[in-house]
C-alpha positions in Angstrom: 6.3 -2.7 22.5 9.7 -2.2 24.1 10.3 -5.4 24.8 9.3 -6.2 21.0 11.9 -3.7 20.2 14.8 -4.8 22.1 14.4 -8.5 20.7 14.0 -7.4 17.2 15.9 -3.7 16.6 18.5 -5.4 14.8 16.3 -7.0 12.0 14.5 -3.9 11.8 17.6 -1.8 11.4 19.0 -4.5 8.6 15.5 -4.1 7.0 15.4 -0.2 6.9 17.7 0.5 4.0 15.8 -1.5 1.8 12.5 -0.4 3.0 13.9 3.4 2.4 15.2 2.4 -1.2 12.1 0.8 -2.4 9.9 3.8 -0.9 12.2 6.1 -3.0 12.3 4.2 -6.3 9.0 2.4 -6.4 6.3 3.9 -4.0 6.8 7.7 -4.5 6.8 7.3 -8.5 3.8 5.0 -8.1 2.2 7.6 -6.2 2.8 10.4 -8.5 1.7 8.0 -11.3 -1.4 7.9 -9.6 -2.1 11.4 -8.7 -1.4 12.0 -12.7 -4.1 9.8 -13.8 -6.4 12.5 -12.2 -5.3 15.2 -14.0 -4.9 16.3 -17.9 -0.9 16.7 -17.6 1.2 16.6 -20.5 4.2 18.1 -22.0 2.5 21.4 -23.0 1.6 22.2 -19.1 4.1 20.3 -16.9 6.3 22.5 -15.2 9.8 23.1 -16.9 12.6 25.2 -14.8 14.7 25.4 -18.0 12.0 27.5 -19.4 11.1 28.8 -16.3 7.5 27.7 -16.9 5.2 26.8 -13.8 2.7 23.7 -14.0 -0.6 24.8 -15.2 -2.2 21.4 -15.5 -5.5 21.0 -13.9 -7.4 18.0 -11.7 -10.1 16.2 -14.0 -11.2 13.5 -11.6 -11.7 10.2 -13.3 -12.4 11.7 -16.8 -9.0 9.7 -17.9 -10.4 6.5 -16.7 -13.7 7.1 -18.3 -12.3 7.9 -21.9 -9.7 5.1 -21.7 -12.2 2.5 -20.6 -15.0 3.8 -22.7 -13.0 3.8 -26.1 -12.6 7.5 -26.6 -11.0 7.9 -30.3 -7.9 10.2 -28.8 -7.4 7.6 -25.9 -7.1 4.3 -28.0 -8.7 1.3 -27.9 -8.3 -0.2 -24.6 -10.5 -3.3 -24.6 -9.0 -4.2 -28.2 -5.2 -3.7 -27.0 -6.0 -5.8 -23.9 -7.4 -8.9 -25.6 -4.2 -8.8 -28.0 -2.0 -8.4 -24.3 -4.1 -11.6 -22.9 -3.5 -13.6 -26.3 0.0 -12.4 -25.9 0.3 -13.7 -22.4 -1.2 -16.8 -22.4 0.1 -17.8 -25.4 3.7 -17.0 -24.4 3.0 -18.7 -20.8 1.4 -21.7 -22.3 4.5 -22.6 -24.6 7.0 -21.6 -21.8 5.5 -23.9 -19.6 4.7 -27.0 -22.0 8.0 -26.9 -23.7 10.0 -26.4 -20.7 8.4 -29.1 -18.9 9.0 -31.1 -21.9 13.0 -30.4 -22.0 13.1 -30.7 -17.9 11.6 -34.1 -18.2 14.1 -35.3 -21.0 17.0 -33.5 -19.0 15.6 -35.5 -15.6 17.0 -38.7 -17.1 20.0 -40.1 -17.2 21.1 -39.6 -20.8 24.4 -39.3 -22.5 25.6 -35.7 -22.4 23.3 -34.2 -20.5 25.5 -31.6 -18.8 26.1 -30.1 -22.5 22.5 -30.3 -23.3 21.7 -28.3 -20.2 24.4 -25.7 -21.0 22.8 -25.1 -24.6 19.6 -25.1 -23.3 20.3 -22.3 -21.3 22.1 -20.0 -23.4 19.0 -18.2 -24.7 18.3 -17.2 -21.1 22.0 -16.4 -20.7 22.5 -14.1 -23.7 21.3 -10.5 -23.3 17.8 -9.8 -24.2 18.3 -7.1 -26.4 20.9 -9.2 -28.6 18.5 -11.9 -29.2 15.6 -9.5 -30.1 18.1 -7.7 -32.8 19.3 -11.2 -33.8 15.5 -12.4 -34.4 14.6 -9.1 -36.1 17.2 -9.6 -38.7 16.0 -13.2 -39.2 12.6 -12.3 -39.5 13.4 -9.6 -42.6 11.1 -10.6 -44.9 13.8 -10.3 -48.1 17.0 -11.3 -46.5 15.9 -12.9 -43.4 17.0 -16.7 -43.0 13.6 -17.8 -41.9 12.0 -16.6 -45.0 15.0 -17.9 -47.4 14.2 -21.5 -45.9 10.5 -21.0 -46.5 11.5 -20.0 -50.1 13.5 -23.1 -50.3 11.3 -25.6 -49.7 8.2 -23.7 -51.8 6.3 -22.5 -48.6 5.0 -18.7 -48.6 7.3 -16.1 -47.1 5.1 -13.8 -44.9 6.0 -10.1 -43.9 6.5 -11.0 -40.5 6.9 -7.7 -39.0 4.7 -5.7 -41.3 1.0 -4.5 -40.5 -0.4 -7.9 -40.1 -0.9 -10.4 -37.4 2.2 -12.2 -38.1 4.0 -9.3 -36.2 2.2 -10.7 -33.0 3.0 -14.1 -33.9 6.5 -13.0 -34.5 7.3 -11.6 -31.0 5.6 -14.6 -29.1 8.1 -17.0 -31.0 10.8 -14.7 -29.8 9.4 -14.3 -26.3 8.9 -18.2 -26.0 12.6 -19.2 -27.3 13.8 -16.4 -24.4 11.3 -17.6 -21.6 11.6 -21.4 -22.1 15.0 -21.9 -20.0 13.5 -20.4 -17.1 10.6 -22.8 -16.9 13.0 -25.9 -17.9 15.3 -25.2 -14.9 12.5 -24.2 -12.4 10.7 -27.5 -13.2 13.7 -29.3 -13.5 14.5 -28.5 -9.9 10.8 -29.6 -9.1 11.3 -32.9 -11.1 14.6 -33.6 -9.1 12.8 -32.9 -5.7 10.0 -35.8 -6.1 10.9 -39.2 -4.5 11.7 -41.9 -6.8 9.9 -44.6 -4.8 6.5 -42.9 -6.1 7.4 -44.0 -9.6 8.5 -47.1 -8.4 5.4 -47.7 -6.6 3.2 -47.0 -9.3 4.8 -48.6 -12.1 4.6 -51.9 -9.8 0.9 -51.1 -9.8 0.9 -51.1 -13.6 0.5 -47.6 -14.1 1.3 -46.7 -17.4 3.7 -43.7 -18.7 1.3 -41.3 -19.1 -0.5 -42.4 -15.7 2.3 -41.9 -13.8 3.0 -38.3 -15.9 -0.8 -37.4 -14.4 -1.1 -39.0 -11.0 3.0 -38.6 -9.8 4.8 -36.0 -11.6 1.9 -33.3 -11.9 0.8 -33.4 -8.6 4.5 -33.6 -7.5 4.9 -30.2 -9.4 2.0 -28.4 -8.2 3.7 -26.0 -5.9 6.4 -25.4 -8.2 4.2 -25.0 -11.2 1.9 -22.5 -9.7 4.9 -20.2 -8.6 6.6 -20.2 -12.3 3.1 -19.5 -13.8 2.1 -16.4 -12.0 5.8 -15.4 -12.5 5.4 -15.9 -15.9 2.1 -14.6 -16.3 3.7 -11.0 -14.6 6.7 -10.9 -16.2 5.2 -11.5 -19.8 1.9 -9.3 -19.3 4.3 -6.5 -18.7 7.0 -7.4 -21.1 8.4 -4.4 -23.0 11.8 -5.4 -24.7 10.8 -8.0 -26.7 8.2 -6.5 -28.6 9.3 -2.6 -28.8 12.8 -4.0 -30.2 11.6 -6.2 -32.6 8.4 -5.0 -33.7 8.8 -1.3 -32.6 5.2 1.0 -32.5 3.5 -1.8 -34.4 -0.4 -1.7 -34.0 -0.6 -5.3 -34.6 1.9 -6.3 -31.6 0.9 -3.6 -29.7 0.1 -4.2 -25.9 -0.6 -2.2 -23.0 2.6 -1.6 -21.6 4.2 -0.6 -25.0 0.8 1.6 -25.8 1.6 3.4 -22.4 5.3 4.0 -23.5 4.0 5.5 -26.9 1.6 8.0 -25.1 4.4 8.9 -22.5 7.5 9.5 -25.0 6.1 10.2 -28.4 3.6 12.2 -30.2 3.6 16.1 -30.5 2.0 16.5 -27.1 3.7 13.7 -24.6 0.2 12.8 -22.8 1.5 11.7 -19.4 -2.0 11.6 -17.7 -3.4 8.8 -20.3 0.2 7.2 -20.1 -0.1 7.0 -16.3 -3.7 5.9 -16.7 -2.7 3.1 -18.4 -0.4 2.4 -15.7 -2.5 2.2 -13.1 -5.0 0.0 -15.3 -2.1 -2.8 -15.9 -1.3 -2.8 -12.1 -5.1 -3.3 -11.5 -5.4 -5.9 -14.1 -2.3 -8.0 -12.5 -3.5 -7.4 -8.7 -7.1 -8.7 -9.5 -5.7 -11.8 -11.4 -3.2 -12.5 -8.8 -5.8 -12.2 -6.1 -8.3 -14.7 -8.4 -5.3 -17.4 -8.8 -4.2 -17.1 -5.0 -7.7 -18.0 -3.9 -7.8 -20.6 -6.4 -4.7 -22.5 -5.1 -5.6 -22.1 -1.8 -9.1 -24.3 -2.6 -6.7 -26.9 -3.8 -4.5 -26.9 -0.7 -1.6 -24.7 -1.9 -0.9 -22.1 0.8 2.0 -19.4 -0.1 
């Protein structure tokens, strides 16, 4: 051990500040949130030094988890919100990947003005998210938005995009696809440029069609990049709060788990910190289970990371 420390003390000294910051900003709040899930803490019984009021909440064990998972009336419909969250997540990631891959393949060709196209396609990613959200919210306005004006101009029905219907979920999916596609495009473009051109030439000499070259050369060559960006995309989208809340607000038809946890924590007559924390822990648990299964599936395919 002494020899080990003498050799690597500098590396550990450099890492120590990061570990301390992560412990203070991430691990401590996480541990506190997990503790809150076993209590009935809310705005009325939490300690308030301004009012000189001590904490009066009680430990209730797994009561919050039972109520949330069994769909207690005062705890919201967890399973319905989870289904909506999964629809939101996988729809966004599917379109992120497919559109991003298509654009990456187009930009990987020697076309005139390719640099300009890259800059224009990266713009949605470069613009601050809240500016994009407010712009899209105005465009989705049922009466004055440009989208409905165009639909009315061609004789198509103009829905109330952000009203109390499933169009609200469709609206936020459209916005998130527009925002997230550039990242997927850039990542996949880097993967495409790392595939040796000799493989395509050999496949073409062997008589492979464009679809066969895509299926047997492009997709296998992008496997390591795809597995990483898809996992990151699912985690980011599952926890995507700004797009939904800035565009749809507390709309139950666009509500996902993370926005509902926010609503329980910051809104209502009595802010229910215990239930909000329970939702947070359940969100973390779902993502951990998915990441574990995803990682094992990649290992079976020979991908190790």
